[in-house]
C-alpha positions in Angstrom: 23.8 138.3 29.7 23.3 136.3 32.9 26.2 136.8 35.3 26.5 134.5 38.2 27.5 136.1 41.5 30.4 134.6 43.4 29.1 133.2 46.6 30.4 134.6 49.9 33.0 132.4 51.3 34.7 133.1 54.6 38.4 132.9 54.0 40.4 130.6 56.1 43.8 131.8 55.1 44.7 135.3 56.4 47.4 137.7 55.4 49.8 139.0 58.1 47.8 142.2 58.2 44.5 140.3 58.7 46.1 138.0 61.3 47.3 141.0 63.3 43.8 142.5 63.1 42.3 139.2 64.1 44.5 139.3 67.2 43.5 142.9 67.9 47.0 144.2 67.2 48.7 146.3 64.6 50.7 144.8 61.8 53.8 146.5 63.3 53.1 144.9 66.6 52.6 141.5 64.9 55.9 141.9 63.0 57.8 143.0 66.1 56.5 140.1 68.2 56.4 137.3 65.6 59.4 135.4 66.9 58.0 135.4 70.4 54.6 134.3 69.1 56.3 131.4 67.2 58.2 130.4 70.4 54.8 130.0 72.1 53.5 127.7 69.4 51.8 130.3 67.2 51.3 128.8 63.7 53.8 129.6 61.0 52.6 130.9 57.6 51.4 128.1 55.4 53.8 126.9 52.7 52.8 127.5 49.2 49.8 129.8 50.0 51.9 132.0 52.4 49.1 133.1 54.8 48.0 132.1 58.3 45.5 129.3 58.9 42.6 130.9 60.9 41.6 127.6 62.4 45.3 127.0 63.6 45.2 130.5 65.2 42.0 129.7 66.9 43.4 126.4 68.2 46.5 128.2 69.5 44.3 130.8 71.3 42.2 128.0 72.8 45.4 126.3 74.1 46.8 129.6 75.4 43.5 130.4 77.2 43.3 127.1 79.1 47.0 126.3 79.6 48.8 123.4 78.0 46.5 120.8 79.5 42.8 120.6 78.7 40.7 121.7 81.6 38.7 119.0 83.3 35.4 120.7 84.1 33.9 117.5 85.6 36.8 117.0 88.1 36.8 120.7 89.0 33.0 120.6 89.6 33.3 117.4 91.7 36.1 118.9 93.8 34.1 122.2 94.3 31.0 120.3 95.2 32.7 118.1 97.7 34.6 120.9 99.4 
């Protein structure tokens, strides 16, 4: 019998436990801080599938890391170069 192996597929939808781990936190911390996270724009669980979209989490982290406005590297470089 020739059995096909299931190819490895990186999952995009994470459980709450996986989401907490992805953020480097415990599931208890994630549960305790969920409302505050949502207030800051953290993605809500997806309807129907009930997990968290990893790409949406990455997008949220990117926005959080650079502030609400995209950082203009060209303008910053020009300003620094011109004193």
